[in-house]
N, C-alpha and C positions, 0 to 999 in steps of 0.2 A: 807714510807708515814705514816701520823698520821690519827687515823679516823677521823675526822673533814676534813682534805683535803681529805680525799676518798669520803668523803659524798659530800663535795662542787664539786670535779670532777664528780661525777655520776650527779648530780643536771644540771652543765653544759652542759652533754651528752646529758640528757632529753630535755633541752630547745632546744639546736642544732637539734635533730630529730624534735621536734615539728614545729621548723623553717622549716627545711626542707620538710618535709609533707605539711606546709601550703603552701610554695613556689609553690609546685609542682600542689596542688589545684588550685592555681589562676592561674599558667602557663597553666592549663588545661582549665579553664573558659574562659581565654583570647584567646586559641586558638579557643575554640568554637564559640566566636563570629564571628568569619571570616567563618565560615564553610557555604556552601549553605543552603537553607531552607530545600531542603530535609532531608540532613543530621539532621540538628537540630529537626526535627520531631521524630526521634528517640527517647526514654525515656532517659532522662539525667542520672539517678540514676541505668540506669542499670549495671553491671559489666562489663568491656571491653571485657573480651572473650565471654561473651554473645553477647554482644552487634555486634560483628563482625562475630559471628556466624549467627545471626539475618540477618545481611545486606548480607549475602553470600547465604543464604538460602530461602529469599523473592525475588518475582518476582517484576518487574518495575512496581511502583504504579499505578493503574489503574486511568485513566482520564487523561485528558489534562492541563497540567502546563501553558503553555504560550499562546497556541491558542485560540481564541474566538472560539463560534460556527460557525460563518460565515467561519473563517479562518480555522478551521478544515474540514468544509464541502469542500474548495478548494483542501487543502490537502491529503485529501483520496479520491478525485476523481483524483486529478492527478495521486497519489500512483495506483489506482485501472487502469488507462488507460494507464500507463507506463509498469505497471506490471500486465498483466491479468492473471487470475489463468488458468494454463493449466495442462497437465498430469504429468511436473516436480516440479511444486512450486504451493504454495497457490497465492492467489492476492494479492496485494499491502497492503490491510487494513489487514488481515490475517497474513501477515508477520511482522506487527507492525512499517511498515515504517511510519505512521505519528506520533508513540509513539517516534519513534526515532527522527524525524523531530522537534517535539516539547520538547522535553528534550534538544536536541541541540540547539535550539532557545534561550531555558531559562536558559542555561548555561553559562560559559564563553567565548565559541567562540560566541555565539549569542550576549552577550556582547562587544564583540571586546575587550577584555581584553588584547589582543597579539596585535593589530592592531596600529598603529598610525594614531591617530585622532586628528592632531592637525593642518591640512591643510599645505601651500594653496591649494585649491582644483581645480588647472588644471586639464581640460582633458588628461590623462594620454595616453600612448600607449598601446598597448597589451602587450608589454616585461615589463611594469610596474606593470602590474596584479591590484590589486583592488584599486581605487582610489575615493572612495565617500565619503562623509561625512557622511553617515548614517553606524550604526553597520549593521551586517548581520541580525540580528534581525530586526531592522528597515527597512532596505532594504526588507526582507521576508512580512513585516507588510503592508508598502506600496505598494509594487510590487503586493501583494493579492488584495488590494482594488482599485488599478489602472486596473488590469487585470478584477475584475469583472465589474469594468465600464464600460470598453470598450466593454464587452459581453453582457451587458443589451443595451448599445447605438447600439451595430452591431444584436443583435440576440433574443433582448427580454429579457435576461434571465442571470442569473448570471452563470460561468463557473461550477459549478457543477449541474447542469439542463441541459446543453446542450448535443446534440444526439453524438455520439462516434465521427463522421466524423467532426462535429464542434469544439470539443476539438481537435481533430487532427489538424486541421488548424493552431488552436489558439497557440498552442504549438509550430508548425514549424514556425510562423510568430513570436513569441517570441524570437526563437533561430534565427532568421535571424535579429532580431532586427528592423522589419518592422512597429510593431506597434509601434507610437508615444503616449506615455502615457501625459497626461494632468500633467504639471508642470515640463516637462523636467527630469524624471526618466527614465534611458534607461534600455529598455525591454528587451535588450539581456543580459544584467548584472544580472537583477532578473531571469530568464531564468536560466543563468548558476548556479547559486546557489540553485536552486530549484533542477536542475537535478543533482548537486553535492550531496545534500543531501538525495535525491531518492535513488541514487546509493548507497550512504554509509549506508543507512537504511537497504538495501538488503544483503548487504556483511558485515556489521561489527559484532563483535563481541554481541550476543544475550543480554549481560548485559547491553548495551547500549538502548535497547526498541526494536530493528529491527530484522531481520533474525530469525524470532521466530523458535524454535524447531532446529536451526542449518541448515533449510529448503535449504538454498541457498548454504552452505557449502555442503552438502549431495549431493546435485545437481550437484556439479562440482568435488566431491569426494576428497574435501580437507579436511584432517584430523583437522583442528583447530588449537589450539595453541600450543599444542603439537610440531606442525611443526617447530617452533622458536627454539626448544632448545634440540629435543629427535630424531628427523628424518633427514637423509639424504633425501633431497626432489629429489636429482637427482636420486637417484635409482629407484623412482616411476615414472620417465619418462615413459610415454605410457603405464603406466599399472594402473590399478583402484585398488585406495586404500580399503581395506577391513576391516580395523580396526575402532574402536570406534573414532565418532569425537567428539572432546573435547572443549569445551567453557572454559573461565575463571572462570565460577563457577563450572563448573566441576572439575577444577583442583585443586581449592583452598580447 
């Protein structure tokens, strides 16, 4: 190969390398456009390794992303009523249940990304599952407003300001579908999604905002994420687990 041919080959290699890097950069930018707002809040110029470490080491961002102050008051009141503090765990607020609910509603589940939303919207049977034209976030928002309206008309105050005995009655009536919301929104369907998210917030991995300090796992003696790949859970039947309780962040 002549010297001129060698120089031409080297130039071609450099051009190809620049095109590859440029393509990778553009691909990264394009991928970033589809990330959730929470992820976009991370510094774009940070090296990948540093950004990964930061994401793993930081706590769930403070403050509510989806819930308005009035809605937050409802969720906090429900969380505290359903999960009161006792000798075994903190109350619902200190467990982070409202934060879990807020993050769930602001994310893909709340937006109904995996729910068929094209109709028709005929009333379904219990076996058919969710049959409403609202996303979970839309149902939550409308249900809170409707519940507060009902509480104001029945007790003169919103749900969060009710006495414990009154809250109990309202929640039981929601669960049984006894409360008729204006506009036809099914109160039982609303309660079902509230109950679901409160339970999830109590027992999900802390990385999602709830189950603060793995308190619910520790109460049950559940070893955490390590149980999915490193432990034979049958060997712990009727025995207290004495090892460390690990979350996703602990194992990262």
